N, C-alpha and C positions, 0 to 999 in steps of 0.2 A: 085190601087196603087201597083206597083210592088216593091217587096223587093228582092234586089240584094243579091248575094253571099257575097259581101263585106260588106254590112250593117249587115248581119247576124253574119259574123265573128267579126265585131267590138262590136256587142251587147254581143257576147259570151266572147270575151276577157274582156270587162268591167265587166261582172258578175264574171268571174275568178278572177280579180283583187279585187273586192269587197269581194269575198268569202275568198281569201288569207288574206286580211286585217282584216276580221273578226275572222279568225281562229288564226292567229299568233299575239301574244301580247308580247312586250318586256318591262318588268318592271325595272325601274331604281334601283340603289342601295338605301338602307334605305327607300324603299316604299313597300306598301302592298295594292294589289287590291283585293276587294271582288267580287266574281263572283255569280250570281243568275241564276238558271236554271228554266225557266218558272215561275219566281217570287218567287222562294224559294232559300234559301242559299245553294250554292254548294260547294265552296272552296275559299281559299285565295291564290292568286298567289304572289310568292316570286320574288326576283330580278332574271332577266334573261329572257330567251326565254319561253314562255308558249302558249300552244295551247287550244283553247276552241272551242265549237261547235257553228258555226255562226247561227244566227237567233234563236237559242235555248238558248245559254248562253249569258249573258250580264255583262258588267263591271258596278256593281251598285255603288260601293264606292271606292275611292282611298285615302289612308292615308300616311302620312308621319311619319316615325318611328324615326325621329331625335328628340333631345330635343327641346321643344318649349317654348319660354318666353311669358308669358301672362300678360299684364299690367292690374292689377286690379284697377278699377276707385277709386278715392279718396272718403272717406266717413267720416262722423262725428260720433265719438263714445262717449259714456258717461262713465267716469271713476267711480270708486267706491266712490270717494269723490265728486261726481256730477259735474265734469269739463268736458267741451266739448273739444274734441281733434279730430283733423282732421288727418287721417291716409292714407297714400299712399304707395302701395306695389306692388311687382311684383311676379308672380308665374311661377315656371319652371316645366313642365310636359312632359311625353313621353307616346306615345301609345304603349302599350305592347301586346294587343289583338285586332287585326283589326275587328274581327267578332263582339265582344262585343262593340266596339267603334262605329260600324255601327248600331246595333240593340238594344244596352243597353239604349240608351238615344237619344231623337230626336236632341238635341244639347248638346253634352258634354262639350263644351267650355263654354257656358252660365251657365250650371249647375255647373261647377267647379267655375266660377267667383261668382256666387251667394252664393255657399257654403263657399267660401273663405271670402266674406264680412260678412255673418251671423256668422261664427266662430270667425272672428276677433272682432266684437262687443261683442260676449260672453266673449272672453278672456280679453279684455280691461275692460269690465265691472266689473271684478273681482280684478281689481288692482287699486291702487292709482296713482294719476298723477306722482309723482316723481318716483315710481316704473317702470312706462312705459318706461322711458328713460334709466333705469338700466337694464331691463329684455328683451331686444330685442331678445336675443337668445331663451329665454323661450317662448316668443310670437311666434316666427317663428316656433319652434319645435311643440308647441301645435296646431298650424294651419295646419301643414303638416300631423300630426297624425290624426287629425279629418277629413281632406279632403281624405286622402289616404284610409281610411276605406271604405268610400262611393264610391270613384272613382274606386275601383276595380271592381265594377259591370259594369263600363262603359268601361273596358279595358284600363284604364289610370293609370299611375304610377306618383303620385306627388313627385317630387325630393326635392324640397325646396321652401320656401317662404322667401322673403327678404323684410324688411320695408324700403322704400326709404326715407320717410319723416314723422316726427310727428310734427304737428303744433297746439300748443294751441292758445287760443284767445289772442289778443293783451294786454289786461289787465293782463293776467296771465304771458305773457312774460315780461312785465315791472315789475311786482312784483318778478318774478324769477331773473330778472337782478339786481334789488335792493337788493335781498337777497344774491346773489352771491357777489356783491360789498361789502356788510356789512360783510360777512364771510371773505372775503380777507383782509379787513381792520383789522378785529379782529385778523386774523392770523398774520398780519404784526405788530400790536401792541405787540402781544405775543412774537413774534420773537425778537422784539426790546428789550423788558423787560428781556427776557431770555439772550439776548447778554449782556446788562448792568449788569445783575446779575452775569453772568460768568466772566465778566470783573473784577467786585469788588472782586470776589472770587480769580481770578488769581493775582490781585494786593495784596490782603492780604496774599495769599500763598507766593507770591514772597518776600514780606517784612518779613514775618515770617521766611522764609529759609535764607534770607540774615542776619537777626538778629542772628539766630542760628550760621550761618557761622562766623559772626564777633565775637561773644562770644567764639566759639571754637577757632578761631584764637588767641584772646586775651589770653584765658586760655593756649594755647600751647606756646604763647610768654612768658607768665609769668613763665611757667614751665621751658622753655629754659633758661630765664635769671637767675631764681634761681639755675638751674643745673650749669649754667656757673659760678655764683659766688661761689657756693660751690666748684666747681673744682678749681676755682682761689684761694680760701683760703686754700684748701687742698694742692695745688701745692706750694704756698708761705710758708706754714707751713712746708712741706717736704723739700724745699729749705733751710730754716732757720736751720731746724734740721740738715740737711747735712752739712750746714756751720759750725754750732757749733761742730758737730763730728769731722769735719776736723780740727777746731781750738784745740779742746781738744787733738786730735791725734798729732797735731804739738807741742803742749806744752809738751807732754810726750816724744818727741824726745830729744836727747842730745842738750843742747843750747837753748831749746824752752823757758825756763824761762827768760833768758836774752833777747830773742827776744821780749817777752811779756813786759818786763820792758821798753825795748827801745820804743816799740809801744805806751805804756801807757804814757811815757814821752813826746813823740812826739805830741800825742793828746791833752795832758794837756797844752803844750805850745802853740799849734795852737788855742786851744779854748780860752786860756787867751788872746792871741793876737787879735782874732776876737772880744772878749768882749771889749777889749780897743778901738777898731776902731768904733764900733757901739754906744758908749755911751760918753756923754760929760764929765761924771765923770769917773775918774780912780779908779778902785776897786783893792786894794792891799791885797792879802791874808796875814793873820797873820804870817804863816810860810813860807814866800816867800823865805827865805834863806835856807830853809831846804827842797828843792825839792826832795832829796832822800828819806825823810820821807814819802812825799806824795806818791811816787812810791812804797815804802814798804807797805804803807797802801792799795794801789790798788792791790797789789800782795796778800795781806791777803784776800781780797774779792774774788779774782779769785780762791785761794786755797779753800776758804769756799765753793764756787760754785762747785768746782770739788768734 
């Protein structure tokens, strides 16, 4: 069988291509490739162009350095008060050391999953059922701290753990719902009674303030009336006194006595005439003929008053 020059060239070209592909390796971003030389760890290739020895070095492991979500299978946990609780969660981790992730554990994902489940059962077992719903952050933190300590040997960094769902048995759910309903009804009754109490207090306070306001108003009105009456009496007295002073001053003037005599006589005649009109009987004074005597008598009274 003859081997032609073309066949030899083709074989050499194929070997060269294989040699090139084995020598040059391009690692993507956020990836790390572990290289073994003759079955022993040699190096870790970072992103970019890398050259290895063909047929001597080989790419043994390829790791993704991005954050990876890991769905932890649901499991039934027993709380401190002996209640079954099904817990479903998700774990977020990241490979930080490609060499340890390759040789630290045969399957670091399975190891992390099992450790998360056992740690979760331990944490839930220390808490009562009601506390598990309130202390989710505490549960998440406790699981992350417990897993991260062991995962460091596997070249893995546990970033966080989140509980997706906490599902107690149906009987417990019904009891919790009944308890919540009763608590809400209790709060509603308390709120209604507090409202009625506050309403009665407001009504009593309003009536008291209105009564005080009315009594203050009546008091002020009485004071105002008394002050008005006193002012009127004082004004009337001052007017009467002023009138008397003016009369006395007029009498002391020349001709004042004659004017007084005339005024008294006029008033006497007017009064007598009015008396005669308002009575069936006619009253006649004993000294009707001596009107001047009456006037003189009246003048004597005026002089005595002065």
